[in-house]
C-alpha positions in Angstrom: -9.0 -10.7 -8.4 -8.1 -10.3 -4.7 -6.5 -6.9 -4.7 -5.8 -6.9 -1.0 -4.8 -10.5 -0.4 -1.1 -9.9 0.4 -0.9 -6.5 2.0 -3.2 -6.5 5.0 -0.4 -7.1 7.4 1.6 -4.2 5.8 -1.4 -1.8 6.3 -1.8 -3.0 9.9 1.9 -2.4 10.5 1.5 1.2 9.2 -1.4 1.8 11.6 0.6 0.4 14.5 3.6 2.5 13.6 1.6 5.7 13.6 -0.1 5.0 16.9 3.1 3.9 18.6 5.9 6.1 17.2 4.3 9.3 15.7 4.7 11.2 19.0 8.2 10.0 19.6 9.4 11.0 16.1 7.8 14.4 16.2 8.9 15.0 19.7 12.5 13.9 19.0 12.8 16.5 16.2 11.4 19.3 18.3 13.6 18.4 21.3 16.6 19.7 19.4 15.0 23.0 18.7 13.4 24.1 22.0 14.2 23.9 25.7 12.9 21.5 28.2 9.8 23.6 29.0 9.0 24.2 25.4 9.5 20.5 24.6 7.2 19.4 27.5 4.5 21.8 26.3 4.9 20.6 22.7 4.8 16.9 23.7 1.7 17.4 25.7 0.0 19.3 22.9 1.1 16.7 20.3 -0.3 13.8 22.4 -3.6 15.7 22.7 -3.6 16.4 19.0 -2.9 12.7 18.2 -5.6 11.5 20.5 -8.1 14.0 19.0 -7.1 12.8 15.5 -7.5 9.2 16.5 -11.0 9.9 17.8 -11.9 11.6 14.5 -10.5 8.7 12.6 -12.5 6.2 14.6 -15.7 7.9 13.5 -15.2 7.0 9.8 -16.4 3.5 10.8 -19.7 2.6 12.5 -20.5 -1.0 13.4 -17.5 -2.2 11.4 -18.9 -0.4 8.3 -17.0 2.4 6.6 -19.0 5.6 6.3 -17.7 7.0 3.0 -18.8 10.5 3.5 -17.1 10.7 6.9 -13.9 9.2 5.4 -13.8 11.6 2.5 -14.3 14.6 4.8 -11.6 13.3 7.1 -9.1 13.0 4.3 -9.9 16.6 3.1 -9.6 18.0 6.6 -6.5 16.1 7.7 -4.6 15.5 4.4 -1.2 16.0 6.0 -1.6 13.3 8.6 -0.8 9.6 8.5 -4.4 8.9 9.5 -5.6 10.4 6.3 -3.5 7.9 4.4 -5.1 5.1 6.3 -8.6 6.5 5.6 -7.8 6.6 1.9 -6.7 3.0 2.0 -9.9 2.0 3.7 -12.0 4.0 1.3 -10.2 2.5 -1.7 -10.8 -1.0 -0.3 -14.5 -0.3 0.2 -14.8 0.9 -3.4 -13.0 -2.2 -4.7 -15.4 -4.4 -2.8 -18.2 -2.6 -4.6 -16.4 -2.8 -7.9 -16.2 0.9 -8.2 -12.6 0.7 -9.5 -12.3 4.2 -10.8 -13.1 5.7 -7.4 -10.7 3.2 -5.7 -8.0 4.3 -8.1 -8.6 8.0 -7.2 -7.9 7.2 -3.5 -4.8 5.2 -4.2 -3.4 7.9 -6.5 -4.0 10.4 -3.6 -1.9 8.2 -1.3 0.9 7.9 -3.9 1.0 11.7 -4.3 0.7 12.6 -0.7 2.5 10.0 1.5 6.1 10.7 2.4 6.7 7.1 3.5 8.3 5.1 0.6 6.9 1.8 1.8 3.4 3.3 1.9 3.8 4.7 -1.6 4.9 1.2 -2.8 1.9 -0.4 -1.1 -0.5 2.1 -2.7 1.2 1.7 -6.1 0.8 -2.1 -6.0 -2.8 -1.8 -5.1 -3.4 0.9 -7.7 -1.8 -1.3 -10.4 -4.1 -4.2 -9.5 -7.1 -1.8 -9.7 -5.9 -0.6 -13.1 -5.6 -4.2 -14.3 -9.2 -4.7 -13.3 -10.1 -1.6 -15.3 -8.4 -3.0 -18.4 -5.4 -0.6 -18.0 -2.8 -3.2 -17.8 0.0 -1.4 -19.6 -0.6 1.7 -17.5 -0.3 -0.5 -14.5 2.9 -2.0 -15.9 4.6 1.4 -16.2 3.7 2.3 -12.7 5.5 -0.9 -11.5 8.8 0.0 -13.1 10.7 -0.1 -9.8 9.7 -0.3 -6.1 11.1 2.3 -3.8 11.7 -0.3 -1.1 13.2 -3.8 -1.4 10.2 -5.2 0.5 8.0 -4.8 -2.5 10.4 -5.9 -5.3 9.0 -9.4 -5.4 5.4 -8.3 -5.4 6.0 -5.7 -8.2 7.8 -8.3 -10.3 5.2 -10.9 -9.9 2.4 -8.6 -10.9 4.4 -7.5 -13.9 4.9 -11.1 -14.8 1.1 -11.6 -14.6 0.6 -8.7 -17.0 3.3 -10.0 -19.3 1.7 -13.5 -19.3 -1.8 -12.1 -20.1 -0.3 -10.1 -23.0 1.5 -13.2 -24.4 5.0 -12.0 -23.5 5.9 -15.4 -22.1 9.7 -14.9 -21.9 9.3 -11.6 -20.1 6.8 -13.2 -17.7 9.3 -15.9 -16.9 12.0 -13.3 -16.2 9.7 -11.3 -13.9 8.6 -14.4 -12.0 12.2 -15.4 -11.5 13.0 -11.9 -10.3 10.2 -12.2 -7.8 11.5 -15.6 -6.7 15.1 -14.3 -6.3 13.8 -11.6 -4.0 12.1 -14.0 -1.5 8.9 -14.0 -3.4 8.4 -17.8 -2.9 8.1 -17.5 0.8 4.5 -18.2 1.7 3.5 -17.9 -1.9 2.9 -21.3 -3.6 1.2 -19.5 -6.4 4.4 -18.0 -7.7 6.1 -21.5 -7.7 3.2 -22.8 -9.7 3.6 -20.0 -12.3 7.3 -20.7 -12.6 6.7 -24.4 -12.9 4.1 -23.9 -15.6 6.4 -21.7 -17.7 9.4 -23.9 -17.1 7.4 -26.9 -18.3 6.5 -25.1 -21.5 10.2 -24.4 -22.0 11.2 -28.0 -21.4 12.9 -27.4 -18.0 12.0 -27.7 -14.4 11.9 -24.8 -12.0 13.9 -25.2 -8.8 
């Protein structure tokens, strides 16, 4: 099971957003509360803090290899930052590659509980559900996928629920979930979903469109 096959671009988008807009968002809020002098001081300090945070974040990897101890320490020390969320994602991915699914689940649960960005929460929820399926906790994963917080993840949530339904023998429910995914642009760049729909449609004596 390739847990991370469809969300790498979303993770990269989160990283780019943090590096590009974090200062502007924070600075814009503060600008309404302080004068020009205070704002300039705060902006300079924020930029310096972000640069320091970025340097610390860079240290969790050496020669393109994640240093788990560094990553775990970074998350504990910087839990209220977006960089900590990225570190948790990286740590979870590393644990998945080593098939340490329980530890991967712990990191993803932390992101779900601590991120204030709904799209990030959806991404972590989707990955957590896939990890739970790998752990044999399919029904627990199914409950976590009840509804996405953002429309962008509706199709992916529905497709994974369809997979769980199909594995459990709930064929009609699987067909409904796959169709829901298709109705929410899930077929774009995803021939696998079309194949799933066609297979179930053939079993029902119809042809998927």
